[in-house]
LOTIRO-648217 format. One record per residue: residue number from 0; x, z, y of N, C-alpha, C in turn; residue in three letters. Coordinates in nm, 2 decimals. Example, Ala and Ser with C-alpha at 12.3 -4.5 7.8 and 13.67 -1.06 7.14 Angstrom:
BEGIN
> 0  1.32  0.78  -0.57  1.23  0.78  -0.45  1.32  0.78  -0.33  ALA .
> 1  1.28  0.71  -0.22  1.37  0.71  -0.11  1.29  0.79  0.00  SER .
//
This chain:
BEGIN
> 0  -0.98  -1.94  -0.16  -0.96  -1.89  -0.29  -0.81  -1.91  -0.32  VAL .
> 1  -0.74  -1.80  -0.35  -0.59  -1.81  -0.37  -0.55  -1.79  -0.52  THR .
> 2  -0.65  -1.76  -0.61  -0.61  -1.74  -0.74  -0.67  -1.84  -0.84  HIS .
> 3  -0.61  -1.86  -0.95  -0.65  -1.96  -1.05  -0.78  -1.91  -1.12  SER .
> 4  -0.85  -2.00  -1.18  -0.97  -1.97  -1.26  -0.94  -1.93  -1.40  ILE .
> 5  -0.99  -1.82  -1.45  -0.97  -1.79  -1.59  -1.07  -1.86  -1.68  PRO .
> 6  -1.03  -1.99  -1.71  -1.13  -2.07  -1.78  -1.06  -2.18  -1.85  ALA .
> 7  -1.13  -2.26  -1.93  -1.08  -2.38  -1.99  -1.14  -2.50  -1.92  CYS .
> 8  -1.06  -2.60  -1.90  -1.11  -2.73  -1.83  -1.07  -2.84  -1.92  ILE .
> 9  -1.16  -2.93  -1.95  -1.13  -3.05  -2.04  -1.20  -3.17  -1.99  GLY .
> 10  -1.16  -3.28  -2.05  -1.22  -3.41  -2.03  -1.24  -3.44  -1.88  ASN .
> 11  -1.13  -3.43  -1.80  -1.14  -3.46  -1.66  -1.11  -3.60  -1.63  MET .
> 12  -1.20  -3.67  -1.56  -1.18  -3.81  -1.52  -1.18  -3.82  -1.37  THR .
> 13  -1.09  -3.91  -1.32  -1.09  -3.95  -1.18  -1.10  -4.10  -1.17  ILE .
> 14  -1.20  -4.14  -1.09  -1.23  -4.29  -1.09  -1.24  -4.35  -1.22  ASN .
> 15  -1.32  -4.28  -1.31  -1.35  -4.33  -1.45  -1.23  -4.33  -1.54  SER .
> 16  -1.11  -4.28  -1.49  -1.00  -4.28  -1.58  -0.97  -4.14  -1.62  LYS .
> 17  -0.96  -4.12  -1.75  -0.94  -3.98  -1.81  -0.80  -3.94  -1.79  GLN .
> 18  -0.78  -3.82  -1.74  -0.65  -3.76  -1.71  -0.59  -3.72  -1.85  LEU .
> 19  -0.46  -3.75  -1.86  -0.39  -3.71  -1.98  -0.33  -3.57  -1.96  ASP .
> 20  -0.39  -3.47  -2.02  -0.33  -3.33  -1.99  -0.24  -3.29  -2.11  ASN .
> 21  -0.21  -3.38  -2.20  -0.12  -3.35  -2.30  0.03  -3.36  -2.25  GLU .
> 22  0.05  -3.44  -2.16  0.19  -3.46  -2.11  0.19  -3.45  -1.95  SER .
> 23  0.17  -3.33  -1.90  0.16  -3.32  -1.75  0.30  -3.34  -1.69  PRO .
> 24  0.30  -3.38  -1.56  0.42  -3.39  -1.48  0.49  -3.25  -1.46  VAL .
> 25  0.40  -3.15  -1.43  0.45  -3.01  -1.42  0.34  -2.92  -1.47  SER .
> 26  0.38  -2.80  -1.51  0.28  -2.70  -1.56  0.32  -2.56  -1.53  ILE .
> 27  0.23  -2.48  -1.49  0.27  -2.34  -1.46  0.15  -2.24  -1.50  PHE .
> 28  0.18  -2.15  -1.59  0.09  -2.04  -1.63  -0.04  -2.10  -1.69  ALA .
> 29  -0.03  -2.21  -1.76  -0.15  -2.27  -1.82  -0.12  -2.28  -1.97  VAL .
> 30  -0.22  -2.23  -2.05  -0.20  -2.23  -2.19  -0.31  -2.32  -2.26  ASN .
> 31  -0.30  -2.34  -2.39  -0.40  -2.41  -2.45  -0.53  -2.34  -2.46  LYS .
> 32  -0.64  -2.41  -2.48  -0.77  -2.34  -2.50  -0.79  -2.31  -2.64  CYS .
> 33  -0.87  -2.20  -2.67  -0.88  -2.16  -2.81  -1.03  -2.19  -2.86  TYR .
> 34  -1.04  -2.23  -2.98  -1.17  -2.26  -3.04  -1.26  -2.13  -3.03  VAL .
> 35  -1.20  -2.02  -3.08  -1.26  -1.89  -3.07  -1.18  -1.80  -2.98  THR .
> 36  -1.24  -1.73  -2.89  -1.17  -1.65  -2.79  -1.23  -1.51  -2.79  VAL .
> 37  -1.14  -1.41  -2.76  -1.18  -1.27  -2.74  -1.13  -1.22  -2.61  GLN .
> 38  -1.20  -1.11  -2.56  -1.15  -1.05  -2.44  -1.01  -0.99  -2.47  ASP .
> 39  -0.93  -1.00  -2.37  -0.79  -0.95  -2.39  -0.69  -1.04  -2.31  GLY .
> 40  -0.57  -1.00  -2.32  -0.46  -1.08  -2.26  -0.36  -1.12  -2.36  THR .
> 41  -0.33  -1.25  -2.36  -0.24  -1.30  -2.46  -0.09  -1.30  -2.41  PHE .
> 42  0.00  -1.24  -2.49  0.14  -1.24  -2.47  0.21  -1.33  -2.57  PHE .
> 43  0.28  -1.43  -2.52  0.33  -1.54  -2.61  0.47  -1.50  -2.67  ASP .
> 44  0.51  -1.38  -2.64  0.64  -1.33  -2.71  0.76  -1.36  -2.63  GLY .
> 45  0.75  -1.42  -2.51  0.86  -1.45  -2.43  0.88  -1.38  -2.30  SER .
> 46  0.77  -1.30  -2.26  0.78  -1.25  -2.12  0.73  -1.11  -2.11  GLY .
> 47  0.66  -1.08  -2.00  0.61  -0.95  -1.96  0.52  -0.95  -1.84  PHE .
> 48  0.45  -0.84  -1.82  0.37  -0.82  -1.70  0.43  -0.70  -1.62  VAL .
> 49  0.44  -0.72  -1.49  0.49  -0.61  -1.41  0.38  -0.56  -1.31  ALA .
> 50  0.36  -0.43  -1.32  0.25  -0.37  -1.24  0.31  -0.26  -1.15  LEU .
> 51  0.24  -0.23  -1.04  0.27  -0.13  -0.94  0.41  -0.15  -0.89  VAL .
> 52  0.42  -0.25  -0.80  0.55  -0.29  -0.74  0.62  -0.18  -0.67  ARG .
> 53  0.55  -0.09  -0.61  0.61  0.03  -0.54  0.66  0.14  -0.63  GLU .
> 54  0.63  0.13  -0.76  0.68  0.23  -0.85  0.58  0.32  -0.90  GLY .
> 55  0.57  0.35  -1.03  0.47  0.44  -1.08  0.54  0.58  -1.11  TYR .
> 56  0.48  0.68  -1.06  0.54  0.82  -1.08  0.46  0.89  -1.19  LYS .
> 57  0.53  0.90  -1.31  0.47  0.97  -1.42  0.46  1.12  -1.40  VAL .
> 58  0.57  1.18  -1.35  0.58  1.32  -1.33  0.54  1.40  -1.45  ARG .
> 59  0.46  1.51  -1.43  0.44  1.60  -1.55  0.34  1.55  -1.65  SER .
> 60  0.24  1.48  -1.61  0.13  1.44  -1.70  0.09  1.30  -1.69  ASP .
> 61  0.07  1.24  -1.80  0.01  1.10  -1.81  -0.06  1.08  -1.94  VAL .
> 62  -0.17  1.01  -1.94  -0.24  0.98  -2.07  -0.25  0.82  -2.07  ASN .
> 63  -0.20  0.76  -2.17  -0.20  0.61  -2.17  -0.29  0.57  -2.29  ILE .
> 64  -0.39  0.48  -2.26  -0.47  0.43  -2.37  -0.46  0.27  -2.36  THR .
> 65  -0.46  0.21  -2.48  -0.47  0.06  -2.48  -0.50  0.02  -2.62  LEU .
> 66  -0.54  -0.11  -2.63  -0.57  -0.17  -2.77  -0.47  -0.28  -2.78  GLU .
> 67  -0.42  -0.30  -2.90  -0.33  -0.41  -2.93  -0.36  -0.48  -3.06  PHE .
> 68  -0.32  -0.61  -3.07  -0.34  -0.69  -3.19  -0.22  -0.78  -3.20  ARG .
> 69  -0.15  -0.77  -3.31  -0.03  -0.85  -3.33  0.00  -0.87  -3.48  THR .
> 70  0.08  -0.97  -3.51  0.13  -0.99  -3.65  0.28  -0.97  -3.65  THR .
> 71  0.34  -0.94  -3.53  0.48  -0.92  -3.52  0.51  -0.77  -3.55  ALA .
> 72  0.62  -0.74  -3.61  0.66  -0.60  -3.65  0.75  -0.54  -3.54  VAL .
> 73  0.79  -0.61  -3.44  0.87  -0.56  -3.32  0.80  -0.60  -3.19  HIS .
> 74  0.81  -0.52  -3.09  0.76  -0.56  -2.96  0.75  -0.44  -2.87  GLY .
> 75  0.79  -0.47  -2.74  0.77  -0.37  -2.64  0.62  -0.36  -2.60  VAL .
> 76  0.56  -0.24  -2.59  0.43  -0.23  -2.54  0.43  -0.19  -2.39  LEU .
> 77  0.50  -0.09  -2.35  0.50  -0.04  -2.21  0.62  0.04  -2.18  LEU .
> 78  0.68  0.02  -2.06  0.79  0.11  -2.02  0.78  0.14  -1.87  GLY .
> 79  0.81  0.26  -1.84  0.82  0.30  -1.70  0.95  0.39  -1.69  VAL .
> 80  1.04  0.35  -1.60  1.17  0.41  -1.60  1.21  0.45  -1.46  SER .
> 81  1.33  0.51  -1.45  1.39  0.55  -1.32  1.53  0.50  -1.32  SER .
> 82  1.60  0.51  -1.21  1.74  0.47  -1.20  1.82  0.57  -1.28  ALA .
> 83  1.77  0.69  -1.30  1.85  0.79  -1.37  1.81  0.78  -1.52  LYS .
> 84  1.78  0.90  -1.59  1.74  0.89  -1.73  1.59  0.91  -1.75  VAL .
> 85  1.52  0.96  -1.65  1.38  0.99  -1.67  1.31  0.86  -1.70  ASP .
> 86  1.22  0.87  -1.80  1.15  0.75  -1.84  1.04  0.78  -1.94  ALA .
> 87  0.95  0.68  -1.97  0.86  0.69  -2.08  0.86  0.54  -2.14  ILE .
> 88  0.84  0.53  -2.27  0.84  0.40  -2.33  0.75  0.40  -2.46  GLY .
> 89  0.68  0.29  -2.48  0.60  0.27  -2.59  0.64  0.14  -2.66  LEU .
> 90  0.67  0.14  -2.79  0.71  0.01  -2.85  0.68  0.01  -3.00  GLU .
> 91  0.67  -0.11  -3.06  0.66  -0.12  -3.20  0.79  -0.17  -3.26  ILE .
> 92  0.84  -0.09  -3.35  0.97  -0.11  -3.41  0.96  -0.10  -3.57  VAL .
> 93  0.99  -0.21  -3.63  0.97  -0.22  -3.78  0.83  -0.17  -3.82  ASN .
> 94  0.73  -0.21  -3.75  0.59  -0.18  -3.78  0.55  -0.04  -3.75  GLY .
> 95  0.64  0.04  -3.69  0.60  0.18  -3.65  0.57  0.17  -3.50  LYS .
> 96  0.49  0.26  -3.45  0.47  0.28  -3.30  0.55  0.40  -3.26  VAL .
> 97  0.63  0.38  -3.16  0.71  0.49  -3.11  0.68  0.52  -2.96  LEU .
> 98  0.66  0.65  -2.93  0.64  0.69  -2.79  0.76  0.78  -2.75  PHE .
> 99  0.84  0.73  -2.66  0.96  0.80  -2.61  0.93  0.86  -2.47  HIS .
> 100  0.98  0.98  -2.45  0.97  1.05  -2.32  1.11  1.11  -2.29  VAL .
> 101  1.16  1.09  -2.17  1.27  1.17  -2.12  1.24  1.23  -1.99  ASN .
> 102  1.23  1.36  -1.99  1.20  1.44  -1.86  1.33  1.47  -1.79  ASN .
> 103  1.44  1.41  -1.83  1.57  1.44  -1.77  1.67  1.51  -1.85  GLY .
> 104  1.62  1.59  -1.96  1.71  1.67  -2.04  1.75  1.59  -2.17  ALA .
> 105  1.67  1.49  -2.21  1.70  1.42  -2.33  1.57  1.35  -2.38  GLY .
> 106  1.59  1.25  -2.46  1.48  1.17  -2.51  1.42  1.23  -2.63  ARG .
> 107  1.29  1.24  -2.63  1.21  1.29  -2.75  1.12  1.17  -2.79  ILE .
> 108  1.08  1.17  -2.92  1.01  1.06  -2.97  0.90  1.11  -3.06  THR .
> 109  0.77  1.06  -3.04  0.67  1.07  -3.14  0.65  0.94  -3.21  ALA .
> 110  0.66  0.94  -3.34  0.66  0.81  -3.42  0.54  0.81  -3.51  ALA .
> 111  0.46  0.70  -3.51  0.35  0.68  -3.60  0.40  0.58  -3.70  TYR .
> 112  0.40  0.62  -3.83  0.44  0.53  -3.94  0.33  0.50  -4.03  GLU .
> 113  0.27  0.38  -4.03  0.16  0.35  -4.12  0.20  0.35  -4.26  PRO .
> 114  0.11  0.36  -4.35  0.14  0.36  -4.50  0.21  0.23  -4.54  ARG .
> 115  0.15  0.12  -4.50  0.21  -0.01  -4.53  0.29  -0.07  -4.41  GLY .
> 116  0.40  -0.14  -4.43  0.48  -0.19  -4.31  0.39  -0.27  -4.22  THR .
> 117  0.30  -0.35  -4.27  0.23  -0.45  -4.19  0.09  -0.40  -4.15  ASN .
> 118  0.06  -0.27  -4.18  -0.08  -0.23  -4.16  -0.12  -0.22  -4.01  SER .
> 119  -0.02  -0.21  -3.92  -0.05  -0.21  -3.78  -0.03  -0.35  -3.72  LEU .
> 120  0.03  -0.44  -3.80  0.07  -0.57  -3.75  -0.01  -0.67  -3.84  CYS .
> 121  -0.14  -0.65  -3.85  -0.22  -0.73  -3.94  -0.32  -0.82  -3.86  ASP .
> 122  -0.29  -0.84  -3.73  -0.37  -0.93  -3.65  -0.51  -0.87  -3.62  GLY .
> 123  -0.53  -0.74  -3.65  -0.66  -0.67  -3.61  -0.63  -0.58  -3.49  LYS .
> 124  -0.74  -0.55  -3.42  -0.73  -0.46  -3.31  -0.70  -0.31  -3.35  TRP .
> 125  -0.61  -0.25  -3.28  -0.58  -0.11  -3.31  -0.58  -0.03  -3.17  HIS .
> 126  -0.63  0.09  -3.18  -0.64  0.18  -3.06  -0.52  0.27  -3.05  LYS .
> 127  -0.46  0.28  -2.94  -0.34  0.37  -2.92  -0.37  0.46  -2.80  LEU .
> 128  -0.33  0.59  -2.82  -0.34  0.68  -2.71  -0.20  0.76  -2.71  GLN .
> 129  -0.13  0.76  -2.60  -0.01  0.83  -2.58  -0.02  0.93  -2.47  ALA .
> 130  0.01  1.06  -2.50  -0.02  1.16  -2.40  0.11  1.24  -2.38  ASN .
> 131  0.14  1.26  -2.25  0.25  1.35  -2.21  0.19  1.45  -2.12  LYS .
> 132  0.21  1.58  -2.16  0.16  1.69  -2.09  0.28  1.79  -2.07  SER .
> 133  0.34  1.78  -1.95  0.47  1.86  -1.93  0.57  1.82  -2.04  LYS .
> 134  0.61  1.92  -2.12  0.71  1.89  -2.22  0.65  1.85  -2.36  HIS .
> 135  0.52  1.85  -2.37  0.46  1.81  -2.49  0.42  1.66  -2.49  ARG .
> 136  0.44  1.60  -2.61  0.40  1.46  -2.62  0.32  1.44  -2.75  ILE .
> 137  0.23  1.35  -2.75  0.15  1.32  -2.87  0.12  1.17  -2.87  SER .
> 138  0.09  1.12  -2.99  0.05  0.98  -3.01  -0.07  0.98  -3.11  LEU .
> 139  -0.17  0.90  -3.07  -0.29  0.89  -3.16  -0.31  0.74  -3.18  ILE .
> 140  -0.30  0.70  -3.31  -0.32  0.56  -3.35  -0.44  0.55  -3.44  ILE .
> 141  -0.54  0.48  -3.39  -0.67  0.47  -3.47  -0.72  0.60  -3.52  ASP .
> 142  -0.71  0.70  -3.43  -0.76  0.84  -3.46  -0.66  0.93  -3.54  GLY .
> 143  -0.54  0.88  -3.57  -0.44  0.96  -3.64  -0.34  1.02  -3.54  ASN .
> 144  -0.33  1.15  -3.54  -0.25  1.22  -3.44  -0.11  1.25  -3.50  LEU .
> 145  -0.01  1.22  -3.41  0.13  1.26  -3.44  0.18  1.34  -3.32  VAL .
> 146  0.23  1.46  -3.35  0.29  1.54  -3.24  0.44  1.56  -3.28  GLN .
> 147  0.52  1.59  -3.18  0.66  1.62  -3.21  0.71  1.74  -3.13  THR .
> 148  0.80  1.82  -3.18  0.86  1.93  -3.11  0.96  1.88  -3.00  ASP .
> 149  0.96  1.95  -2.89  1.05  1.92  -2.78  1.14  2.04  -2.76  ASN .
> 150  1.27  2.03  -2.79  1.36  2.14  -2.76  1.38  2.17  -2.61  PRO .
> 151  1.35  2.07  -2.53  1.38  2.09  -2.38  1.25  2.13  -2.31  TYR .
> 152  1.21  2.26  -2.34  1.08  2.30  -2.28  1.09  2.33  -2.13  ILE .
> 153  1.21  2.35  -2.08  1.22  2.38  -1.94  1.20  2.25  -1.85  GLN .
> 154  1.22  2.14  -1.92  1.22  2.01  -1.85  1.08  1.95  -1.87  SER .
> 155  1.01  1.94  -1.76  0.86  1.90  -1.77  0.82  1.77  -1.70  THR .
> 156  0.91  1.72  -1.61  0.86  1.61  -1.52  0.95  1.49  -1.54  SER .
> 157  0.89  1.37  -1.57  0.96  1.24  -1.57  0.95  1.18  -1.44  ALA .
> 158  1.06  1.19  -1.36  1.05  1.15  -1.22  1.09  1.00  -1.21  ASP .
> 159  0.99  0.92  -1.25  1.00  0.77  -1.25  0.96  0.72  -1.12  THR .
> 160  1.02  0.60  -1.08  0.99  0.54  -0.96  0.99  0.39  -0.97  ASN .
> 161  0.99  0.33  -1.09  1.00  0.19  -1.11  0.86  0.13  -1.15  ASN .
> 162  0.85  0.00  -1.15  0.72  -0.05  -1.19  0.69  -0.02  -1.33  PRO .
> 163  0.56  -0.05  -1.37  0.52  -0.04  -1.51  0.54  -0.18  -1.57  ILE .
> 164  0.62  -0.19  -1.67  0.64  -0.31  -1.74  0.56  -0.31  -1.87  TYR .
> 165  0.48  -0.41  -1.90  0.40  -0.42  -2.02  0.44  -0.55  -2.10  VAL .
> 166  0.46  -0.53  -2.23  0.49  -0.64  -2.32  0.63  -0.69  -2.31  GLY .
> 167  0.72  -0.62  -2.24  0.85  -0.67  -2.23  0.91  -0.63  -2.09  GLY .
> 168  1.03  -0.67  -2.06  1.08  -0.64  -1.92  1.20  -0.74  -1.89  TYR .
> 169  1.23  -0.76  -1.77  1.33  -0.86  -1.73  1.47  -0.81  -1.78  PRO .
> 170  1.56  -0.91  -1.81  1.69  -0.88  -1.87  1.77  -0.79  -1.78  ALA .
> 171  1.75  -0.80  -1.64  1.84  -0.72  -1.55  1.77  -0.58  -1.52  ASP .
> 172  1.67  -0.55  -1.59  1.60  -0.42  -1.56  1.64  -0.32  -1.67  VAL .
> 173  1.67  -0.20  -1.63  1.71  -0.09  -1.73  1.58  -0.02  -1.77  LYS .
> 174  1.57  0.01  -1.90  1.46  0.09  -1.95  1.52  0.20  -2.04  GLN .
> 175  1.51  0.32  -1.99  1.58  0.43  -2.05  1.51  0.48  -2.18  ASN .
> 176  1.38  0.45  -2.19  1.30  0.50  -2.31  1.25  0.38  -2.39  CYS .
> 177  1.32  0.27  -2.40  1.29  0.16  -2.49  1.42  0.13  -2.57  LEU .
> 178  1.40  0.11  -2.70  1.52  0.07  -2.78  1.51  -0.08  -2.81  THR .
> 179  1.39  -0.14  -2.80  1.37  -0.28  -2.83  1.38  -0.37  -2.71  SER .
> 180  1.44  -0.49  -2.72  1.43  -0.59  -2.62  1.33  -0.70  -2.65  LYS .
> 181  1.26  -0.69  -2.77  1.17  -0.79  -2.81  1.04  -0.79  -2.73  SER .
> 182  1.01  -0.90  -2.67  0.88  -0.91  -2.60  0.77  -0.91  -2.70  SER .
> 183  0.66  -0.85  -2.66  0.54  -0.84  -2.74  0.48  -0.97  -2.76  PHE .
> 184  0.44  -1.00  -2.89  0.37  -1.13  -2.92  0.23  -1.09  -2.98  HIS .
> 185  0.13  -1.12  -2.91  -0.01  -1.08  -2.95  -0.10  -1.06  -2.83  GLY .
> 186  -0.20  -0.97  -2.85  -0.30  -0.95  -2.75  -0.31  -0.80  -2.71  CYS .
> 187  -0.32  -0.77  -2.58  -0.35  -0.64  -2.54  -0.47  -0.64  -2.45  LEU .
> 188  -0.54  -0.52  -2.45  -0.66  -0.51  -2.36  -0.68  -0.36  -2.33  ARG .
> 189  -0.76  -0.34  -2.23  -0.81  -0.20  -2.19  -0.69  -0.10  -2.17  ASN .
> 190  -0.59  -0.14  -2.09  -0.48  -0.05  -2.06  -0.53  0.04  -1.94  LEU .
> 191  -0.53  0.17  -1.98  -0.58  0.27  -1.88  -0.47  0.38  -1.87  VAL .
> 192  -0.42  0.42  -1.75  -0.34  0.53  -1.73  -0.41  0.64  -1.66  LEU .
> 193  -0.42  0.76  -1.71  -0.50  0.87  -1.65  -0.40  0.98  -1.61  THR .
> 194  -0.42  1.03  -1.49  -0.35  1.15  -1.44  -0.46  1.25  -1.40  LYS .
> 195  -0.47  1.36  -1.46  -0.58  1.45  -1.43  -0.72  1.39  -1.45  GLY .
> 196  -0.80  1.38  -1.34  -0.93  1.32  -1.35  -0.93  1.17  -1.30  GLN .
> 197  -0.81  1.13  -1.26  -0.79  0.99  -1.21  -0.75  0.89  -1.31  GLN .
> 198  -0.85  0.80  -1.35  -0.82  0.70  -1.45  -0.80  0.56  -1.38  ALA .
> 199  -0.70  0.49  -1.42  -0.68  0.36  -1.36  -0.67  0.25  -1.47  GLU .
> 200  -0.77  0.16  -1.46  -0.77  0.04  -1.56  -0.69  -0.07  -1.49  LEU .
> 201  -0.59  -0.12  -1.56  -0.51  -0.22  -1.51  -0.56  -0.36  -1.55  PHE .
> 202  -0.58  -0.45  -1.45  -0.61  -0.59  -1.47  -0.48  -0.67  -1.46  ASP .
> 203  -0.44  -0.73  -1.58  -0.31  -0.80  -1.58  -0.31  -0.92  -1.49  PHE .
> 204  -0.43  -0.97  -1.46  -0.43  -1.09  -1.37  -0.38  -1.05  -1.23  SER .
> 205  -0.38  -0.92  -1.20  -0.34  -0.88  -1.06  -0.20  -0.83  -1.06  ARG .
> 206  -0.12  -0.86  -1.17  0.02  -0.81  -1.17  0.10  -0.88  -1.07  ALA .
> 207  0.21  -0.82  -1.02  0.29  -0.89  -0.92  0.39  -0.98  -0.98  PHE .
> 208  0.41  -0.97  -1.11  0.49  -1.06  -1.19  0.43  -1.08  -1.33  ALA .
> 209  0.43  -1.20  -1.37  0.36  -1.24  -1.50  0.44  -1.35  -1.56  LEU .
> 210  0.50  -1.33  -1.68  0.57  -1.44  -1.74  0.54  -1.45  -1.89  HIS .
> 211  0.49  -1.56  -1.93  0.46  -1.58  -2.07  0.33  -1.50  -2.11  GLY .
> 212  0.25  -1.47  -2.01  0.13  -1.39  -2.03  0.01  -1.46  -1.97  VAL .
> 213  -0.10  -1.46  -2.05  -0.22  -1.53  -2.01  -0.34  -1.44  -2.01  PHE .
> 214  -0.38  -1.39  -1.89  -0.49  -1.29  -1.88  -0.62  -1.35  -1.91  PRO .
> 215  -0.71  -1.26  -1.95  -0.86  -1.29  -1.96  -0.89  -1.36  -2.10  HIS .
> 216  -0.79  -1.42  -2.17  -0.83  -1.48  -2.30  -0.73  -1.46  -2.40  SER .
> 217  -0.78  -1.44  -2.52  -0.70  -1.41  -2.64  -0.75  -1.50  -2.75  CYS .
> 218  -0.66  -1.56  -2.82  -0.71  -1.65  -2.93  -0.78  -1.56  -3.03  PRO .
> 219  -0.89  -1.62  -3.09  -0.97  -1.54  -3.19  -0.89  -1.49  -3.30  GLY .
> 220  -0.94  -1.39  -3.37  -0.86  -1.32  -3.47  -0.82  -1.42  -3.58  ALA .
> 221  -0.69  -1.40  -3.63  -0.64  -1.49  -3.73  -0.70  -1.45  -3.87  GLU .
> 222  -0.74  -1.54  -3.95  -0.80  -1.52  -4.08  -0.70  -1.55  -4.19  HIS .
//
């Protein structure tokens, strides 16, 4: 077995002596246990998840679905970029959700602005769907559709070749379709990227890099 257990462990004794887990000698990727827990992955606001080490190719079409829960009004949700300008990005900025796409000719943005500033950052689960189909992009939040006009109709393919960064990205990595550097603080679940009939559900515990992120458990909803 080469991976850690997604669980809580407590009251461990060795030779009748209880181990003090409040002040460990060293600690890595271990968080506190929660009294109430939900399915999902907890992002503590300091890091990111990196998926698809060999690079994800968005090209002409991609459909992204995920669920998020946060009380922060800023945070990166997802970014896929290239060394040039081609990229896609999803982020929360001032309580709005923005979906940016650059197929090479220029960045276009679909923005969902809720009625109240905190209505998406209320600590409850929200469903997001971001769709890029050639030069068209759309964003659906909790069933509400936002579309935007794209003046660059001849440019249809986002030729990305970098990993998928979720919840943030390293300081030395360029993201051409993200305006925020704030790491996401909250919970994410059910990230699916679909191309044509091929849907891929990403398990964050299988990421090739994981910083400040705790897969498989999410603190229960804040009251």
